[in-house]
N, C-alpha and C positions, 0 to 999 in steps of 0.2 A: 641082415649078417653084416659084422663090420670086415672090411676086407681093406682096410689101412687104419691104424691107430698110432698117433703119436705121444709117448706118455711124459707126463714131466711131474717131479712129485718134488713137495717143498712143505718139510714139516718145518710150519712154522712154530719154534716152540715161542709161539704166542701162550707162552709166557708173556708172548708178544699179544697175543689177542688177550689174555687174561689180566696181564700187567697195565696192558694198555685201557682194556675197559674198565680196571681197577682207578689205576692212578694216570693212566694220559700219557704211558710210553710205549714206545712199540720197538723191535728189532728182529729186521728181515732175515730171512736164509738170501744166499747171492749164490748164482749161479746161471748160469748161460750158456746154450747150446749154437751154432746156425749153418744149415748142411750138415745136421751130424747123424743125422737119423735115414737110413737110408730107405725106408718104403715112403717118403716122402718126396724126396726127387722127383719123382715126376706130378710132383703137386705141392709145389713151395706155400701155394694159401694154405696146407696142413703143416705147415712145418713149426713148431714151436720154438723160438727163439727165445723170450722170458716170462717170468711170473711173475707178477709184482702184490703184494698186499699189504695193505697195511688200515688200523682203524682213525679215524677223523670225527671226531666229536663224539654223534649215535650211528655213523654213518661207517658199516666196512667197506673199504675200497680193493678192487679185485683186478689187477692189470694184467691181458695178456698177448704178448705181439708174436704175430706170425709174417710168413713171408720173406727170409733173410733181401737185405736186399734188394729193396722192392726198388716200385721206379713209380712214376704218376697211374703208368695203364692198370695195377695189379688191382687186384680185385680179390676178394672173401671167395670160397667157393660156396655154391649152391647145392653138392653134394657130401658135405663134411659137417659136422654136427661139433661147436664149439663150445666144451664142457668144462667148469670151474668147478673140483669133486670138494667140497666141505664137509667136517665130521667133527661134532664138539663133543664136550666133556668136561664133567667137576676137577679134574689134575689132567696134568701131561701124559698122554701114550695110556688114556682112559677115557674114551669118547666114546657115547649113548647116542648119538644122534647125527643121521648123514642128511645133508640137502645140497642137492646138484642144480647149479646153475647153467641152463642149457642153452645155446644161441646157436639160431640157424639164419641162414641169410636165400635170399628167391635170387634168381637171374638179376632186377635191378638195382642188388645191392640194400633191401629192405632187409633190417633185423627183426628177428623175430626171438625175446630170451624169455623162460619160464625160469622161475624161482622156487622149484620144486612144485607143489601146488595150491602155492601160498600167494603167488604173483605175478603180472605176465606185461610185459611192453611189447612193442610192435612198431615199425616207422622207419623212416631214414633217420640214422642216427649219424648219419655225418655231417653236423652241424655244429659248429662251438660248441654252444648251449645242450645237447644231445637230445636226446628225451628222455620222456618219465611218465611211470603208470598209472592208472586213474587212483591208486592208491597214494601215490605218493613217495612211497617206499622203495621205488626200484628207478634208478638212471641209468641210461648205458648212453655210450660214444662209441663207434666205429668209424675206423677209417684211418687214411695213413696220416703217420706222426715221422719226427725225425727219433734214430735208434739210440737209446740212452748207453748202450753197450759201446766200451770204448776197449779195448787190444789193438797191440803192436802187432798182426798177422804180420807184415811184412819181416819185424825183426825178426819173430820166430821161424818164420821160414825160411831165414839166411843161417840161422843157428841149426835146427836142424841140415841144411846142407852143410854146414862146416864140421859136423859133427859124420854125415855121412862120408865126406872129403877126408877125413880125418882117419877113417877105421882101418885101412891099410897098416896104419901105425901103431894103434892104441894095442896094447898089450890089455893082461890081466883080466881078463873077458870071464865072467864071473854073470849065466845063466843069458849070453848076448849082451851085458851088459858092462862096461867098460870101468878099471877104474880112475876118475880124473884128476892131473894135481892139480896145484889151485891156482897156477900161472892160466890152465887151460880155464878153468873152473871159472876167475875173472874175465877171460877174454872171451867167453862163451855170454855172460849176464851183459857185458856192452855190447853184445849185438841186441840182446834180447830186448837191450833199450834205446836201439840205433835210433835216430832220425833219420839221415842222412841213410842212401845204402847202396850199397855196392851197385846192385839194379837201378838206384833212382835218387843220384847223389844231389838232385835238386828237393826230393822229400822234405818238407818243411812240418810237417806232424807227424808223430808216433801212434797218433791213432787211426787206423784203416779205416773208421768207422765212422768218424767225423762228420761223413755227408751220407752217410747211410740211412735210410729210411728202412722202415716197415709198417704192418700196416698193426695198429692196436687194438682191442676189443674194452675198453675200461668199463666196471660196472660196479656202481657206487648201490648199496644194497643196507635198508636198516639194518640195526644189530639185529634182534629181537627174530630176521627169518633167518639166521645162521648161529645163533646159539642157543639152540632150544636146547641143548644135552646139557651146557655151562659155559665158559666163558671162557676154555681153554680152546683154542681151534685150530684144527691143522687144514692143510688145502694144498690141493696140487690139481693139475689140468689134463686134458686129451683134446687129440682133436680123433674124432672117427670119422670116418667114412662108411656109405650106405650100398 
């Protein structure tokens, strides 16, 4: 029985994969969250930050990052399934075949990944070269990596604080939202872009994730394993506790 599930949906207009498969171009969907899933707060190794996919020659690449603000002691959970869900078809919105890539870890952090019933790889994937299945069609890396996400969290929090502080003087509230004049809007945009902050005047970077790390599962599979229904591929990811 699943007692914890964190799902991230990424419909990659693979018009990305279709186009990529046809002419070598890809266009990823973009989104991210960190510590936003309530059920994963007790298990950060199940908290998905980002999902990335792209096509590289004859291989389809999938990356799932978990464990926001991971440190050197961070580990993948041995009670969680890490799953890339793929669906392929002949046209966008018309998928006819599904293939799940399911990865689990043991207490020693050895990974086991199943690509449906077609391929399997297991071992210590926390090495630069990763590990490769016997067929050569699946390759996996799993370990600590720099978090690629960029966000001015300090500026965002300062902007929220500025709006909260101004609430008593704001008027024209509609459904709890004030009408903000251009000068106020410009000021808030400046706060959102700030580097130095009232709480940290020596701050030198607007990116609060510049030094953040995360755990990454990187899976490369032969395209034939995930395009059985056609060259259009949709992808989403989930972490599932047992």
